[in-house]
C-alpha positions in Angstrom: -55.4 -18.0 -14.5 -51.8 -16.4 -13.8 -49.2 -17.5 -11.8 -48.4 -15.7 -8.1 -44.9 -14.3 -8.6 -43.2 -14.1 -4.9 -40.5 -11.0 -5.3 -37.0 -11.6 -3.6 -33.7 -10.5 -3.8 -30.3 -11.8 -4.7 -27.2 -11.6 -2.6 -26.1 -8.8 -4.9 -29.2 -6.6 -4.4 -30.8 -7.6 -8.4 -34.9 -8.0 -8.0 -36.0 -11.6 -8.3 -39.0 -13.7 -9.4 -39.6 -16.6 -7.5 -42.7 -19.0 -8.4 -44.1 -21.4 -6.7 -45.3 -24.6 -7.3 -48.7 -26.3 -5.9 -46.2 -28.3 -2.9 -44.3 -25.1 -2.1 -41.3 -25.7 -4.1 -39.3 -23.3 -6.3 -40.5 -23.9 -9.8 -39.1 -20.9 -11.7 -36.5 -18.1 -10.8 -35.6 -15.4 -13.2 -34.7 -11.8 -13.2 -37.3 -8.9 -12.8 -35.6 -7.1 -15.6 -36.6 -10.2 -18.1 -39.5 -10.9 -16.3 -41.1 -6.9 -17.0 -39.5 -7.6 -20.5 -41.3 -10.1 -21.4 -44.9 -9.0 -19.5 -44.2 -5.4 -21.4 -43.7 -7.3 -24.7 -47.1 -9.5 -24.4 -50.5 -8.5 -24.8 -53.3 -9.3 -22.3 -56.7 -10.9 -22.9 -58.9 -8.1 -22.7 -56.3 -5.7 -25.1 -56.4 -8.6 -27.7 -60.3 -8.2 -27.5 -60.4 -5.1 -28.0 -57.5 -4.7 -30.1 -59.9 -6.9 -32.7 -63.1 -5.1 -32.1 -61.3 -2.2 -33.2 -61.9 -1.3 -36.7 -58.7 -0.8 -39.0 -57.4 2.4 -39.7 -58.4 3.1 -43.4 -56.3 5.6 -44.8 -58.1 8.0 -47.7 -56.6 7.5 -51.1 -54.5 10.1 -53.0 -54.8 11.3 -56.0 -51.8 10.6 -58.3 -50.6 13.8 -59.6 -49.8 13.8 -63.2 -46.4 14.3 -64.5 -45.4 17.2 -66.2 -45.2 16.5 -70.0 -41.8 17.7 -71.6 -41.7 18.5 -74.6 -38.7 17.0 -77.1 -35.7 20.4 -77.6 -35.3 21.4 -80.5 -31.5 21.1 -82.2 -30.0 23.5 -84.2 -28.1 22.2 -87.6 -26.8 24.8 -89.8 -29.1 26.9 -89.6 -32.0 23.9 -90.0 -34.5 23.2 -87.0 -34.5 19.4 -86.2 -36.0 17.6 -83.3 -34.0 15.4 -80.8 
């Protein structure tokens, strides 16, 4: 079960999340910005289960294009044709 966070404000007006232990004492205090960023990065159990069920998308295989064949150029030497 996720822990409940209390929203508070610092003396400068920044939003803070405070987590309390069973006795009501502060266990952890984080800035809203830091905590929210971690919430976005993590996936919930439902999201992970749904991703596991979903089939991975398979790209269709494309045929390799044939490269054009380059013929050797003929070289002319004193009126005679020779290949390079």
